N, C-alpha and C positions, 0 to 999 in steps of 0.2 A: 417536434420536430426531431427526426433519427439522423444519425451521424451519418457523414457523406462521405465517403472514400473516394468520391471521383468517377467521373463518367466511363472511364476506361476499366472499371472493375466490373464484377459479375453479381448481381444481387441474388441472395438466396431465395428459392421460390417459397421455402418454408416460412419466410417472413411476411410472404403477402396475404397470408390468410385474415379474416376470411374472405374467399373467392366467389363472387356471385356471377354467374354466366350471364352475358349480355349481347353475345352474337356469335354467330358460326358461319365459316365460309369452307371453302375449298381446299385452304392451307391448313386451317387450324380454328380455334375457339378464341373468343376475347372475354376477359371477365373484368369487372370493377375489383378494386382491391380496398383494404381498409383506408379509411379517409385520414388516418395518421402520416401515410406516406404521402408526400407532395413533390411535384416537380419545380425547379424553380422556386421552392418553397411557397408556391401560391395554389397550382393547377392541380386538382385531383387527376389519380392514375387508373389507367386502364392497363391490362396485360394482355398481350397475344401470345397464346402458347401453340407453336407448331405441332402439326399430327406426326406421329412418329413415322408414317411414310415420307413426310416430306423433308425431314431431317439430313438422310444422306445427300442431298442434293442443297442444301443450304450453305452459302459462302459465308462462315462466321466470321471471317476476317473483314469482309465487305460491312456485315452488320455492325461490327465494331468501330468501322471507318463511318459509318453513318451516326454512329452514337456519339463520336468524337468530333462530328463536323461542325456541329452548332456552337460547342467551345471554343471551336479555332475561331470563329467569324469574330467582328467587331460587336459591339453591344448592341446598336441598333440594328444591324443586320440579322443577329441572333434572336433579337426578341421580335423582329419582324417574321422571320420564318417560322418561329412557335406560333406566333398568332394567326399564321395561315395554315398550319399542319398539324397533325398528331405525328410529330417527328419521333422516330426513336431515341429514346433519352436513356436508358440503361438496357445491357443484356441483363437475362435472367437465368441462372443455372440449377441444375438439380442434380445430384450425384456426380458434380464435377463436369456436367454436360450443359451446354447451352440448348434451352428448351424455347427461349423466345424472347419478347423484350417489353420494355414498360414504355409508355407513350402518355401522354396527355389524354385525359378523356373529351369526349366529345362537348365542345362549350353550350351551355343552354341556349344561347342566342342561335345556335344551328340545330335546334332541335322542333318539332312541329306538333302540336296537339291534334291528332286525328280524331273527329267525332264518335261517337261509337252508333253503331247501327242498333243491336241490341243488348247492348251493355255500356259500361264506362267508357270515355273516351281513353286513347293511349296517347301516349308520348312518344316519338318514333324521330331517329335520326329525319332532319330535313334534306333527302337525298333530291338532287336535279332530277330525278326521275317523275317526281310528282310534276313537276313543270312541264313534261314532255307531254301532256294531254291536253285534249281540247276543254273548251269552257265547262262544258256541263260536268265534267269529273272534277275539274278545279272548285266548282262550286260544289259539290258533294263533301270536298275534304276541307273544306272551308279556306281556301287557298285564294287570296285577291291579288292579282299582280295585273299590273298595266303595260304597255309595249315599252314606255319609258322606262320601268322598272327593268324589263328585260334587256334592254339598251345598257343598262347601267350596269346590270349583273354581268354582261358579256365584257363589258370595259373592264370591270373588276376581275375578271379571268384573264382577259388579256395582259392587263399589267402585271399580275401574278405570274403567269405563264414567262414572259419576257424577263422578271427579274429571277425567276427561277434558271431560266438558260443562262443568264450571265453568270449563275453561281455553279454551272456546270451541273444541274440537276433538270433531268428529262422525265416527264410524268409517266411516257410509253403506254401504257393502259388507260388514258384517258376515256373515261366514261361516267355516266350517272350515277354508278354505282359507288365510286371513291370521292365525289364531288357533292357538297353540301353548299346550302345557301341560307341566306338572312336577307330578309326584305326592308321594308322600312324606309326612311329617307335616304340612305347612302347602303344599298344593297352591298352585300359581301358575298365572297366564297371561303370554304374552308375544306382541305385535302385530307382524307384517310388512306387507311392502305398505303402508307408511304415507304414501307420497305420494299414494295414493288417498283418503285422509283429507280431511275439509273442515276448514279452518283459519279462523276468522273470517269464516264465511259464504262462503268461496272454495275454488275446488278447481283442482288442476294440469292435470287432464285431466277429460273430461266422464265425470260419475258414471257406473257403470255396476252393475248387478248379478249374483251368481251364481245359475244356474238353481237354481230349487228354495228360493231365499231372497230373493225380491223380496217388495216391500211390495204391497198391494193397488193394482190398476189404476188410475192417475190421481192417485196420490198423490207428492208431492214426495219425489225422493231425497235423501238424507244429510240428515238432520234429528233431532235429538233424539228424535223420536216414532218415527223408523225404526228407529233404534237400541233403541228399548224393545221394538217387534216382534219384531226378529231376536233379541233377550234371550229373549223367551219361545219363540221356536223352538229355540233353542240349550236351553233348560231342557227342554222338550218331548222332544227327540230323543236328549238325552242321556241321559233315563231310560228312554226307550222303546228304546234301542238302534237306533234306525233313522234312516236318512239322510234320509227324506221326510216322518215321521209328523207329525200336525198335530193331535191330540186331548189335549187338556188333561187330559182324566180320568187320563191315565198317571201323574199327579202326587199325584192323589188317595190313594193307599196310602201315599205317603210322608207327606203331611200335606194334609189338604181345603183348608188356605188356599193352598197352591202352586198348586193347580188352579184356584182361583179368580184368582188373579194371573195365570197364564197364559193363562186365557182372555179376562181383560181386555186383556193385553199384545197377543194376536192380533185384537183388536176391529177393525172396519174402519174407525172412528171413532179417529182418532189421539188424540184428547183424551180420550179414557176410558182410555188406556193408563197404567198405574204406571209412574214411572221405575224403571229398575233397580235404584236405591238402595232403593224400598220393598218389594224383595224380603227384605229383609237380615235384618227380625226373624222372619219366616217361615224362612228358612234356616238362621239360627242356633238358632231352638227346633228344629228336624227334626234338626241336627247334633247336638242334646243339650247345646249350650252356652247359656250363660246369653244372654236375649234382650237388646241393647241398642238404644237409639234408633236407626235408621236415618239415617247421614249424608245430608245432601239434597245437593243441587246445590251448594250454599253451602259447601262442604267448602273449597273452596280459594278461592271468589269471591262474597263475601258483598256486602251492598248499603248504598246511603245512604239519608236521608230526601229523595228526589227529588221530582218531581213539581209540577204547578203547584198542584192543590187544597191544601186546608186543612191537609192535612199537612204540607206543606213550609213553609207560613208558621207553622204551629204553632198554628194557629186550629181545625184540625180534629181528627179522631180520630186516636189514635195507632194506628200500624200493628199490624195482628192478628198473631197467631202462625201460623207455618207449622205448619199442619196435620200431624196423624201420618198415616203409612198406613191406620191403622184409622179415623181420622176423617172421611176423604174417600175418596170412589170412585177416584180417580184423582189422578195427579201432577201434571197440567195442569188449570187451571180455565178455562172458556170465560167471555167477557165477562159480566159479570152485577153490578146494582146492589142494593145492600143499605141499605135504610133502616132503622137501627137506631139508638139514642142514640149519639150522637157523645162519646166520652171525650177530654177535653183534657187531654195531658199536657205539652204545652209552653206558656209563657207569653212574650208579646211583650213586649219592654220598647224603644221607641225603634226598632224595626226590627230589632232583634238577639233571637234565640230563644234563651231560658235555660232550660236543662234541669231539669227537676224532679229532685229526689232520689229516684232510684229504681236501688235495687242498689249494690252495691260496685263500684267501679273496679278496684280492686285484684284481685278475683276474676275480674273479665272479662280483665284486660290479662294477658296472658301474655308480656308483652315483644312486642319488632318482630319480625317475620317473618325466617326465615333469609336469608342472603346470598350473593352470588358465585355463578359458575357452573361449569358445564361447560367445560372447556378444549380446543377442539379442536387436536390434536396432530399436523395433517397438513402437507404442505408445499404453499407456493404462492407464485409469481412474479410474478404480476400484480397489480395494485393493486385495493385493495378498491373494490366497486360502490357508488354512491351509495345511500343509505337512502331508503325513502318515508317521507312524516310518519308516525310512529309513531300507529296509529288502530287500535282495537279497537270493533267494532259503532258506536255513535254517539260514541264518547269517543274524541277526541285527547288524547295524552299526551306531546308531544315536549317540553315543558317538564320532566318529569320521566323522561325518557326513560333519563338515566343513574343514576337513583336505584335502588339495589338492588330497592327494592320498589315503584317507579313502576310496572311494567306489573301486577304482581299486582294492585295496587289498580285500576287502569285495568278491567282484566278482572272484577273485582267489580262496581265500576260499571256497566259494560257490560251484565251480565248484568241488574244490576238496572233499569236504564231497559227493555232488552228486554221484561222481564217487566211491567213496568208499561203499556209498549205495547201489548202483546200480551194483557191483562189475565189474564194467570198468576199469580194472588195468592199461591200456594202459593210460587214460586220468589223473587217480590218479597220476602215476608215473611221467607224463610228468611236474608235478608240482614241480619236484625237481631239483635243479642245479647240475649238475654233478660234478663242482668243489667243493661241500659242501660233508657233511658226507654220503651222499648217492648217489651212482654213478648207474644213470639209464642205463647204458650200461654194467651193470655186472648181467650176468645171476643168480649167486646164490643171489644178492640181491632183485632180482626180485621175484623169488621162495620163499626167505624167509618172504618178504612183503606179497605175496599173503597169505601164511601159516598163518602169523600173524592176519592178518584182514578179513579173511574169513567169520568170524562169526559176526563181527562188524556192528552195525548201530549207527549214529551219529545223534544228535539232539539238539535244543535249544542251539545254537552256538551265542555268540556275541562278536563282535571284539571291544574290549574296550579300545585300545590305539594304536597310530602309532607313533612312535618318531624315530629321529635320533640321532645317539651317537658314535663320533669318525668316521664318514664316513659311519655309517653301519645302516641299516633300520631295526629296530624292530616293531614288532606287538604282542600284547598281547591279548589273547583270552581265552574265556572259553567256554565248551560245557559239553555235557552227550553223553556217549557212553554206549551202550548195547551189551555184548557180552556172549558166551556162557562159561560155567564153564571151566576152563583151559585157558583161554585167557585173564584173567583179568590182571592188574597191578602186577609188581614184589613183593610189599609187600603182596598180596593175589591173587594169581593167578586165585582162584576159583569165586572172586567177579564177577556178572554177570551185575552190573550196576555201573558206575563210574562216578564222577564230575573231569573234568579236567581244570587245568588252566595252560595255554603255553604260553612261551615268544619264539617266532621263529624270526631267524635272515633272512633277505631276500636277495635276490639280484636282481637288475634290469638292463635290455637291452633294447632297442629300437626292437629288435627281438622278443624275448620272454616276455616281460613286467617282472610281479614280478614273482620270483620263490624262493622257500625254499631253503635256503643254509644250515641252520643248528639250532635245537633247543637250546635255550641258558638255560631255565629253564622249568623243568614241575613241578607240583604238583598234587595230585590227594587225593580223598576221596570218601567212599561209597555213594550212593544215598540214 
C-alpha cells in the first residue's frame, strides 16, 4: 500500500507505470495501472488520460471538485456511489499539468465473456448495448435474459438515477455506451465515463450526446429531465431489442402503465416527464413483486421549511404531501397557484416557531446518518490544493464542512430551495417527513403550501450548524426570501424581502436520507 496524501492532491503520472491501454474514446485513452495502487485500499485502478486537444477545454477545478466529492459524503453514501460508478478518485499530473484522473477499474461482475467465432473468447465490458438487440443476437453472444430481469434492471437503474439526482449528480449523456449491466438473481447497473456527468450544476467538459440518444432540439443538456427522457429510451429499447426504437407501445404487452410512463418520458415537454423513481411501482408490479411506494428524489436529499411565505413564518399552510406517481401526471410541476383553505400547522410565539404535536418523533427518527468515507489509497507527493468554499446550489456549508453529515444536509436543503424557486412542488414536499408537522399525504397541506410559497424566491443560504441533541438532529440555517406583498411573515405580511434564521429538526432513514421533521425555531427581519 502506497502513502496517501489525500484526494485533493495530484498523482504523479510517472508512478503509474507500467500502463496497459484498455480503451480509447473521443476524449482520450484509458489505461490499467500497476496493481500495487488501489482505491479505497481495495479496488484496482484505471487511468483516463485526456488527449492534448481536449485539455484546453478542461475545467480542472470542477474535476477536482468531483474528486473531493466522495470524501465529503457520509460513509454509507460514499461507498454506495463508488459501488455504482467509476467515479474520479484522484487527478493525475505530468510536468505540473493535470492530464487525467484515476478511477476504479470496471468490476469483474460487470464484464461479459464473448464467445470466439474463429478464435478464443474475449472478456469485454458488459455494455447495455449488448441488451438492445434481438433474441438471435443475444443467443450468439451468449446472453440469457428474460423480461423479469429486464424489469429488474430498469428498476435498479431508476433507483440509481433517483439517488444521483438527490446528490445533485446528473448523468447527461445517458446511453448504453456508459452504462454496464450485471444479470443474475439481482440485476444491477454500473456507470463509467463519470467525468462527463454534471455535479452541482457544473461539468468538466462541454456536454455532448451520443447519436440517437439526444434530447429534443433546443432543450438544455444534462438536467434531471433529460435523464428522465433517456431513461424512457432505455426502457423502450431494452424491450424492443433495438438500438433506435422509440415506440412506447412495445411496453404495453408487459404492462400498459409502463407504456404510458414511456410515452410521458419521451414527451417534448420536459416538465411532463415522470422521474425515473416514478416508474418503480409499475416495474415492481410487472416483476410480480409487491408494489412499494416509489422513493422520491428525497431519497438522500430531503428539505426544510424554507421560503419567505407564510409557511416559513408559521402563519401559512403546512407543506403539502409529495404526490404519488398515480396522483400527478408528472414528476415535475409547473409554477401554479392554488387558492384553497390554508391549514395552520405552526404557531408563532415571540418570533419563535413552536411545532404542533403531529406524529411520533421516535418513529420518524432512525438515528443520525452514517459516517466517514471512502479512503483513497493512492500515492501523492505534492501538497493538497486549496479547496473552494463548500457550496451546493444556493447553500454554502463551509461552517459544517467537517461534520460527517454536513454535506448531506446541505444537499438536501439545496434541492429543497431549488424546488421552491423552480415551483417544483412535488420535490419540495418530498423533503418533509410525514411523521412530522407537515403530512405530505394530506391534499389540504399540499394546496396550502403551494399557495403560501407561490411567489417566493430564496437565495444566499448558509448552513451554519448541525448538531445532535437528545437523539435529535438539528440544522441551523440562514437565507433571504423575496415574495409578493401579502406573502410576508406574520409580523408584516406586506414585507417583500426577509432575512430568515431557522432551526430545523430533521429525521434520517436509509431509504430517504434526511428529511424535515419540524421547525424548532424561526426568526426574521426585513432586508
